[in-house]
N, CA, C and O of each residue as an XYZ file, in Angstrom:
644
protein
N      23.631     39.012    -64.547
C      24.887     39.620    -64.941
C      24.703     40.261    -66.317
O      24.170     39.642    -67.238
N      25.147     41.496    -66.436
C      24.997     42.190    -67.711
C      26.337     42.291    -68.440
O      27.405     42.186    -67.837
N      26.247     42.494    -69.737
C      27.461     42.708    -70.513
C      28.181     43.964    -70.050
O      29.407     44.046    -70.118
N      27.404     44.958    -69.571
C      28.012     46.186    -69.081
C      28.873     45.914    -67.846
O      29.939     46.510    -67.691
N      28.420     45.027    -66.977
C      29.210     44.679    -65.790
C      30.548     44.072    -66.192
O      31.584     44.392    -65.609
N      30.520     43.213    -67.169
C      31.755     42.571    -67.627
C      32.670     43.598    -68.287
O      33.884     43.572    -68.081
N      32.091     44.503    -69.080
C      32.873     45.569    -69.698
C      33.527     46.448    -68.623
O      34.704     46.790    -68.736
N      32.770     46.811    -67.589
C      33.310     47.627    -66.498
C      34.432     46.892    -65.757
O      35.421     47.503    -65.353
N      34.270     45.588    -65.586
C      35.311     44.787    -64.943
C      36.578     44.761    -65.798
O      37.686     44.810    -65.263
N      36.425     44.685    -67.112
C      37.578     44.715    -68.007
C      38.323     46.041    -67.892
O      39.553     46.067    -67.845
N      37.575     47.137    -67.848
C      38.187     48.464    -67.691
C      38.956     48.541    -66.376
O      40.088     49.022    -66.333
N      38.333     48.064    -65.315
C      38.968     48.064    -64.009
C      40.265     47.254    -64.046
O      41.287     47.679    -63.507
N      40.215     46.110    -64.674
C      41.390     45.264    -64.783
C      42.534     45.939    -65.513
O      43.692     45.813    -65.116
N      42.213     46.652    -66.574
C      43.246     47.374    -67.316
C      43.919     48.417    -66.427
O      45.140     48.570    -66.453
N      43.119     49.128    -65.647
C      43.672     50.134    -64.735
C      44.565     49.490    -63.684
O      45.668     49.967    -63.417
N      44.083     48.406    -63.092
C      44.856     47.739    -62.051
C      46.165     47.179    -62.599
O      47.198     47.246    -61.932
N      46.124     46.631    -63.806
C      47.351     46.114    -64.421
C      48.360     47.231    -64.661
O      49.556     47.042    -64.443
N      47.891     48.384    -65.104
C      48.785     49.519    -65.333
C      49.444     49.968    -64.028
O      50.606     50.374    -64.016
N      48.693     49.891    -62.939
C      49.218     50.297    -61.639
C      50.038     49.195    -60.962
O      50.802     49.460    -60.034
N      49.873     47.964    -61.436
C      50.530     46.832    -60.797
C      49.879     46.466    -59.468
O      50.537     45.960    -58.560
N      48.570     46.731    -59.365
C      47.822     46.507    -58.129
C      46.863     45.335    -58.278
O      46.585     44.862    -59.380
N      46.368     44.883    -57.127
C      45.381     43.808    -57.100
C      44.138     44.288    -56.357
O      44.182     45.247    -55.587
N      43.034     43.596    -56.609
C      41.747     43.959    -56.009
C      41.115     42.740    -55.365
O      41.358     41.602    -55.767
N      40.304     43.002    -54.365
C      39.457     41.999    -53.742
C      38.074     42.617    -53.566
O      37.922     43.836    -53.643
N      37.077     41.790    -53.331
C      35.741     42.327    -53.091
C      35.114     41.637    -51.885
O      35.345     40.457    -51.625
N      34.316     42.411    -51.160
C      33.583     41.920    -49.999
C      32.116     42.232    -50.255
O      31.702     43.391    -50.225
N      31.341     41.193    -50.504
C      29.967     41.393    -50.951
C      28.949     40.814    -49.985
O      29.162     39.765    -49.376
N      27.850     41.521    -49.863
C      26.716     41.007    -49.114
C      25.534     40.876    -50.073
O      25.291     39.787    -50.595
N      24.797     41.952    -50.316
C      23.577     41.850    -51.123
C      23.829     41.460    -52.577
O      22.923     40.951    -53.236
N      25.027     41.683    -53.087
C      25.319     41.313    -54.477
C      25.716     39.842    -54.616
O      25.830     39.336    -55.732
N      25.924     39.164    -53.513
C      26.088     37.713    -53.502
C      27.167     37.145    -54.406
O      27.014     36.033    -54.912
N      28.240     37.863    -54.619
C      29.316     37.368    -55.472
C      29.258     37.884    -56.892
O      30.084     37.494    -57.717
N      28.318     38.741    -57.197
C      28.156     39.269    -58.550
C      29.347     40.079    -59.038
O      29.695     40.033    -60.218
N      29.972     40.824    -58.128
C      31.149     41.601    -58.517
C      32.291     40.649    -58.869
O      32.955     40.811    -59.893
N      32.506     39.673    -58.023
C      33.534     38.676    -58.293
C      33.265     37.922    -59.589
O      34.194     37.618    -60.338
N      32.001     37.621    -59.854
C      31.634     36.926    -61.088
C      31.965     37.785    -62.310
O      32.516     37.287    -63.292
N      31.628     39.075    -62.246
C      31.929     39.972    -63.370
C      33.435     40.045    -63.597
O      33.904     40.000    -64.734
N      34.186     40.157    -62.505
C      35.639     40.255    -62.616
C      36.227     38.978    -63.215
O      37.069     39.040    -64.111
N      35.785     37.826    -62.721
C      36.365     36.570    -63.201
C      35.822     36.152    -64.569
O      36.270     35.156    -65.136
N      34.873     36.899    -65.093
C      34.426     36.698    -66.465
C      35.408     37.329    -67.445
O      35.310     37.132    -68.656
N      36.345     38.084    -66.909
C      37.348     38.783    -67.702
C      38.592     37.908    -67.838
O      39.192     37.510    -66.839
N      38.966     37.615    -69.060
C      40.164     36.819    -69.313
C      41.383     37.512    -68.726
O      41.557     38.717    -68.906
N      42.218     36.770    -68.033
C      43.428     37.321    -67.445
C      43.242     37.948    -66.083
O      44.192     38.495    -65.524
N      42.048     37.883    -65.537
C      41.778     38.534    -64.243
C      42.570     37.913    -63.096
O      42.718     38.531    -62.041
N      43.075     36.709    -63.291
C      43.859     36.082    -62.220
C      45.135     36.862    -61.919
O      45.742     36.666    -60.866
N      45.545     37.734    -62.819
C      46.751     38.522    -62.577
C      46.489     39.749    -61.699
O      47.432     40.355    -61.192
N      45.210     40.122    -61.514
C      44.926     41.311    -60.708
C      43.786     41.125    -59.702
O      43.535     42.021    -58.897
N      43.101     39.996    -59.728
C      42.020     39.736    -58.773
C      42.495     38.721    -57.744
O      42.851     37.596    -58.092
N      42.500     39.120    -56.474
C      42.992     38.252    -55.395
C      41.942     37.248    -54.950
O      42.176     36.041    -54.996
N      40.779     37.744    -54.516
C      39.744     36.869    -53.962
C      38.476     37.670    -53.753
O      38.463     38.897    -53.850
N      37.415     36.942    -53.465
C      36.147     37.583    -53.134
C      35.569     36.949    -51.889
O      35.705     35.747    -51.660
N      34.924     37.777    -51.090
C      34.292     37.315    -49.854
C      32.798     37.591    -49.951
O      32.378     38.739    -50.098
N      32.007     36.539    -49.869
C      30.556     36.704    -49.819
C      30.171     36.566    -48.354
O      30.104     35.464    -47.810
N      29.922     37.702    -47.734
C      29.639     37.735    -46.294
C      28.211     38.219    -46.099
O      27.963     39.369    -45.739
N      27.303     37.325    -46.343
C      25.886     37.667    -46.309
C      25.389     37.845    -44.874
O      24.572     38.727    -44.609
N      25.862     37.036    -43.969
C      25.420     37.141    -42.573
C      26.342     38.063    -41.783
O      27.493     38.288    -42.159
N      25.816     38.588    -40.689
C      26.642     39.413    -39.801
C      27.812     38.602    -39.255
O      28.923     39.116    -39.128
N      27.560     37.330    -38.932
C      28.618     36.477    -38.405
C      29.758     36.335    -39.412
O      30.929     36.375    -39.034
N      29.421     36.170    -40.683
C      30.455     36.051    -41.713
C      31.255     37.347    -41.836
O      32.471     37.315    -42.025
N      30.576     38.476    -41.731
C      31.278     39.765    -41.777
C      32.287     39.859    -40.637
O      33.394     40.363    -40.822
N      31.905     39.375    -39.466
C      32.791     39.419    -38.301
C      33.970     38.457    -38.475
O      35.125     38.843    -38.292
N      33.678     37.219    -38.823
C      34.707     36.180    -38.889
C      35.668     36.395    -40.064
O      36.883     36.289    -39.894
N      35.139     36.691    -41.237
C      35.975     36.759    -42.436
C      36.625     38.125    -42.653
O      37.712     38.216    -43.224
N      35.947     39.200    -42.189
C      36.412     40.549    -42.520
C      36.714     41.413    -41.302
O      37.063     42.586    -41.444
N      36.585     40.848    -40.120
C      36.884     41.572    -38.874
C      35.985     42.787    -38.650
O      36.410     43.776    -38.054
N      34.743     42.712    -39.128
C      33.769     43.762    -38.812
C      33.384     43.571    -37.345
O      33.085     42.456    -36.917
N      33.392     44.639    -36.595
C      33.149     44.503    -35.162
C      31.661     44.284    -34.861
O      30.781     44.850    -35.508
N      31.423     43.452    -33.865
C      30.058     43.177    -33.416
C      29.392     44.470    -32.956
O      28.200     44.674    -33.184
N      30.159     45.337    -32.313
C      29.628     46.607    -31.820
C      29.161     47.494    -32.976
O      28.102     48.116    -32.891
N      29.935     47.554    -34.039
C      29.562     48.358    -35.204
C      28.273     47.840    -35.823
O      27.384     48.620    -36.166
N      28.173     46.525    -35.964
C      26.960     45.933    -36.521
C      25.751     46.235    -35.643
O      24.680     46.567    -36.150
N      25.921     46.120    -34.329
C      24.816     46.373    -33.402
C      24.401     47.845    -33.422
O      23.213     48.163    -33.376
N      25.379     48.726    -33.491
C      25.085     50.161    -33.414
C      24.522     50.725    -34.709
O      23.603     51.544    -34.679
N      25.066     50.294    -35.855
C      24.698     50.915    -37.129
C      23.907     50.010    -38.066
O      23.263     50.502    -38.992
N      23.944     48.695    -37.844
C      23.304     47.753    -38.752
C      24.227     47.394    -39.899
O      25.172     48.120    -40.210
N      23.938     46.266    -40.518
C      24.798     45.756    -41.595
C      24.825     46.682    -42.807
O      25.834     46.766    -43.506
N      23.719     47.376    -43.054
C      23.632     48.280    -44.196
C      23.964     49.686    -43.690
O      23.077     50.476    -43.366
N      25.268     49.973    -43.632
C      25.702     51.256    -43.078
C      27.093     51.617    -43.578
O      27.856     50.766    -44.036
N      27.392     52.884    -43.477
C      28.708     53.386    -43.854
C      29.802     52.733    -43.024
O      30.822     52.305    -43.564
N      29.595     52.655    -41.720
C      30.617     52.097    -40.821
C      30.938     50.649    -41.171
O      32.100     50.243    -41.130
N      29.927     49.875    -41.510
C      30.148     48.457    -41.822
C      30.890     48.295    -43.146
O      31.818     47.491    -43.227
N      30.506     49.035    -44.185
C      31.216     48.851    -45.465
C      32.662     49.338    -45.372
O      33.533     48.817    -46.068
N      32.924     50.330    -44.520
C      34.312     50.747    -44.302
C      35.118     49.583    -43.720
O      36.204     49.264    -44.203
N      34.573     48.958    -42.678
C      35.275     47.841    -42.046
C      35.371     46.639    -42.973
O      36.376     45.929    -42.959
N      34.346     46.402    -43.776
C      34.395     45.306    -44.745
C      35.524     45.518    -45.753
O      36.285     44.595    -46.041
N      35.630     46.732    -46.285
C      36.652     47.020    -47.294
C      38.059     46.882    -46.708
O      38.935     46.269    -47.320
N      38.265     47.446    -45.538
C      39.583     47.347    -44.910
C      39.911     45.903    -44.525
O      41.043     45.450    -44.697
N      38.915     45.187    -44.006
C      39.122     43.789    -43.641
C      39.450     42.930    -44.838
O      40.267     42.015    -44.745
N      38.814     43.219    -45.975
C      39.082     42.445    -47.190
C      40.482     42.708    -47.717
O      41.172     41.774    -48.127
N      40.917     43.973    -47.714
C      42.275     44.254    -48.206
C      43.309     43.559    -47.338
O      44.305     43.043    -47.845
N      43.077     43.544    -46.045
C      44.030     42.891    -45.137
C      44.021     41.375    -45.345
O      45.077     40.755    -45.472
N      42.828     40.783    -45.379
C      42.723     39.323    -45.520
C      43.306     38.839    -46.847
O      43.953     37.793    -46.902
N      43.075     39.600    -47.910
C      43.525     39.186    -49.241
C      44.914     39.718    -49.590
O      45.514     39.310    -50.584
N      45.409     40.619    -48.772
C      46.671     41.300    -49.066
C      46.608     41.958    -50.445
O      47.488     41.782    -51.288
N      45.533     42.722    -50.638
C      45.299     43.429    -51.893
C      45.486     44.928    -51.693
O      45.379     45.433    -50.575
N      45.763     45.624    -52.769
C      45.892     47.085    -52.721
C      44.534     47.765    -52.651
O      44.390     48.844    -52.075
N      43.535     47.111    -53.250
C      42.238     47.741    -53.474
C      41.127     46.768    -53.092
O      41.232     45.560    -53.307
N      40.051     47.332    -52.513
C      38.870     46.516    -52.222
C      37.619     47.326    -52.464
O      37.599     48.547    -52.309
N      36.579     46.620    -52.846
C      35.242     47.203    -52.898
C      34.360     46.351    -52.009
O      34.423     45.123    -52.049
N      33.530     47.015    -51.201
C      32.589     46.293    -50.350
C      31.186     46.808    -50.613
O      30.987     47.967    -50.975
N      30.214     45.919    -50.421
C      28.820     46.240    -50.711
C      27.925     45.612    -49.662
O      28.072     44.434    -49.334
N      26.988     46.406    -49.131
C      25.974     45.891    -48.222
C      24.699     46.687    -48.448
O      24.710     47.917    -48.400
N      23.606     45.984    -48.693
C      22.379     46.704    -49.009
C      21.128     45.881    -48.798
O      21.166     44.739    -48.340
N      20.019     46.504    -49.149
C      18.701     45.880    -49.021
C      18.130     45.729    -50.428
O      17.601     46.683    -50.999
N      18.242     44.528    -50.977
C      17.813     44.288    -52.354
C      16.309     44.053    -52.463
O      15.739     44.191    -53.546
N      15.663     43.700    -51.353
C      14.218     43.519    -51.352
C      13.787     42.129    -51.767
O      14.639     41.267    -51.984
N      12.532     41.890    -51.880
C      11.470     42.889    -51.714
C      11.172     43.249    -50.251
O      10.547     44.274    -49.979
N      11.622     42.398    -49.308
C      11.407     42.727    -47.897
C      12.677     43.324    -47.317
O      13.703     43.416    -47.990
N      12.591     43.729    -46.052
C      13.767     44.159    -45.311
C      13.961     45.655    -45.220
O      14.826     46.111    -44.472
N      13.191     46.429    -45.949
C      13.355     47.870    -45.913
C      12.658     48.505    -44.716
O      11.814     47.888    -44.066
N      13.025     49.735    -44.446
C      12.396     50.520    -43.383
C      12.297     51.962    -43.869
O      12.774     52.293    -44.955
N      11.677     52.817    -43.060
C      11.587     54.227    -43.440
C      12.979     54.841    -43.553
O      13.235     55.657    -44.439
N      13.875     54.447    -42.653
C      15.237     54.981    -42.643
C      16.099     54.376    -43.754
O      16.921     55.060    -44.366
N      15.894     53.085    -44.000
C      16.663     52.373    -45.025
C      15.686     51.601    -45.911
O      15.417     50.422    -45.678
N      15.157     52.289    -46.936
C      14.184     51.611    -47.802
C      14.834     50.553    -48.694
O      16.048     50.551    -48.896
N      14.008     49.660    -49.219
C      14.484     48.680    -50.190
C      15.178     49.440    -51.317
O      14.672     50.450    -51.806
N      16.333     48.941    -51.716
C      17.132     49.585    -52.753
C      18.314     50.360    -52.198
O      19.183     50.792    -52.955
N      18.358     50.541    -50.870
C      19.476     51.234    -50.238
C      20.704     50.330    -50.258
O      20.655     49.189    -49.799
N      21.786     50.843    -50.785
C      23.033     50.072    -50.862
C      24.197     50.985    -50.485
O      24.354     52.075    -51.035
N      25.002     50.520    -49.543
C      26.230     51.208    -49.151
C      27.420     50.528    -49.814
O      27.458     49.305    -49.948
N      28.396     51.341    -50.228
C      29.605     50.875    -50.893
C      30.826     51.409    -50.150
O      30.841     52.558    -49.709
N      31.841     50.571    -50.018
C      33.119     50.997    -49.470
C      34.204     50.738    -50.499
O      34.203     49.713    -51.181
N      35.132     51.685    -50.599
C      36.230     51.576    -51.556
C      37.529     51.844    -50.806
O      37.786     52.970    -50.380
N      38.334     50.822    -50.649
C      39.628     50.965    -49.972
C      40.721     50.937    -51.033
O      40.810     50.010    -51.838
N      41.547     51.973    -51.010
C      42.663     52.065    -51.952
C      43.913     52.364    -51.139
O      44.091     53.469    -50.628
N      44.775     51.358    -51.029
C      46.014     51.482    -50.251
C      45.769     52.067    -48.862
O      46.508     52.942    -48.412
N      44.741     51.587    -48.197
C      44.464     51.960    -46.817
C      43.530     53.137    -46.631
O      43.048     53.362    -45.521
N      43.258     53.897    -47.683
C      42.307     55.007    -47.596
C      40.934     54.506    -48.027
O      40.802     53.822    -49.042
N      39.917     54.852    -47.250
C      38.570     54.360    -47.542
C      37.632     55.523    -47.847
O      37.610     56.532    -47.142
N      36.871     55.355    -48.902
C      35.778     56.280    -49.195
C      34.513     55.444    -49.292
O      34.572     54.238    -49.532
N      33.379     56.083    -49.108
C      32.109     55.371    -49.137
C      31.098     56.128    -49.983
O      31.269     57.308    -50.288
N      30.060     55.430    -50.345
C      28.951     56.038    -51.080
C      27.689     55.261    -50.754
O      27.736     54.063    -50.473
N      26.581     55.942    -50.794
C      25.286     55.298    -50.598
C      24.400     55.636    -51.783
O      24.326     56.786    -52.215
N      23.735     54.626    -52.296
C      22.807     54.799    -53.406
C      21.484     54.143    -53.041
O      21.444     53.197    -52.253
N      20.404     54.654    -53.622
C      19.111     53.985    -53.472
C      18.602     53.679    -54.874
O      18.201     54.576    -55.616
N      18.625     52.397    -55.223
C      18.261     51.952    -56.556
C      16.791     51.530    -56.588
O      16.255     51.020    -55.603
N      16.160     51.748    -57.720
C      14.783     51.293    -57.903
C      14.786     49.963    -58.643
O      15.787     49.566    -59.239
N      13.659     49.293    -58.593
C      13.506     48.043    -59.324
C      13.311     46.862    -58.401
O      13.273     46.999    -57.178
N      13.187     45.694    -59.016
C      13.023     44.472    -58.232
C      14.387     44.019    -57.707
O      15.405     44.668    -57.949
N      14.392     42.915    -56.998
C      15.607     42.422    -56.357
C      16.774     42.280    -57.344
O      17.888     42.718    -57.055
N      16.522     41.680    -58.486
C      17.582     41.466    -59.473
C      18.076     42.783    -60.042
O      19.275     42.953    -60.260
N      17.170     43.712    -60.283
C      17.575     45.018    -60.817
C      18.437     45.782    -59.814
O      19.433     46.396    -60.195
N      18.060     45.747    -58.540
C      18.849     46.421    -57.501
C      20.249     45.812    -57.446
O      21.244     46.535    -57.387
N      20.318     44.511    -57.463
C      21.624     43.840    -57.407
C      22.477     44.166    -58.636
O      23.665     44.457    -58.497
N      21.895     44.123    -59.822
C      22.637     44.433    -61.057
C      23.137     45.872    -61.050
O      24.280     46.141    -61.421
N      22.278     46.792    -60.628
C      22.678     48.199    -60.566
C      23.799     48.397    -59.544
O      24.713     49.190    -59.767
N      23.727     47.684    -58.438
C      24.769     47.792    -57.405
C      26.112     47.279    -57.930
O      27.150     47.885    -57.667
N      26.097     46.180    -58.661
C      27.331     45.622    -59.232
C      27.948     46.614    -60.208
O      29.147     46.885    -60.146
N      27.136     47.152    -61.103
C      27.643     48.113    -62.081
C      28.166     49.371    -61.404
O      29.214     49.892    -61.787
N      27.446     49.864    -60.399
C      27.894     51.060    -59.687
C      29.234     50.805    -59.001
O      30.143     51.632    -59.083
N      29.356     49.669    -58.329
C      30.587     49.349    -57.604
C      31.786     49.333    -58.548
O      32.828     49.912    -58.240
N      31.645     48.682    -59.674
C      32.743     48.581    -60.639
C      33.073     49.933    -61.263
O      34.245     50.291    -61.384
N      32.047     50.685    -61.660
C      32.311     51.979    -62.310
C      32.866     52.995    -61.322
O      33.751     53.775    -61.674
N      32.365     53.000    -60.096
C      32.851     53.956    -59.102
C      34.298     53.648    -58.712
O      35.110     54.561    -58.566
N      34.617     52.380    -58.547
C      35.995     52.021    -58.217
C      36.932     52.433    -59.349
O      38.018     52.956    -59.100
N      36.518     52.202    -60.575
C      37.317     52.607    -61.729
C      37.526     54.113    -61.732
O      38.634     54.583    -61.990
N      36.483     54.870    -61.450
C      36.590     56.341    -61.391
C      37.548     56.777    -60.305
O      38.351     57.686    -60.514
N      37.475     56.142    -59.150
C      38.366     56.498    -58.042
C      39.823     56.205    -58.375
O      40.710     56.964    -57.984
N      40.079     55.126    -59.084
C      41.450     54.794    -59.477
C      41.971     55.766    -60.538
O      43.170     56.029    -60.625
N      41.049     56.287    -61.333
C      41.423     57.211    -62.422
C      41.766     58.596    -61.881
O      42.548     59.326    -62.489
N      41.182     58.956    -60.743
C      41.390     60.322    -60.233
C      42.684     60.479    -59.462
O      42.986     61.570    -58.978
């Protein structure tokens, strides 16, 4: 966890408080890192609903209503899955906003189509979902840290626009 992640979480919290909204997160490869950054922020209980660490496909299905068909067709690291994760998290937590993350942090698990460092992000804001894909370099911890920072900064940017 970096100080920058905590700073980004504080910025996000200020935005959410101004809007009177709440956020939830649905994480796979980041393993709760986004939730940790958010809850490192004093007062986050007023705008952070909950976090879901759905590392397995089964957890994504049970906790976030990601369809088995979507997982089979596109794989866990895909645009379709992070969309369903984000929407499922907002519904489960009854939050206005969600960020979801699924990726390949490495060192194993990559392929030619989805190399190590590939991370998909979903951002649900009042029912509208946008996605982004990034490919980060570095070791497992660096990929995870970069993914956490990207998720927080991108969500903040989307709320600002």
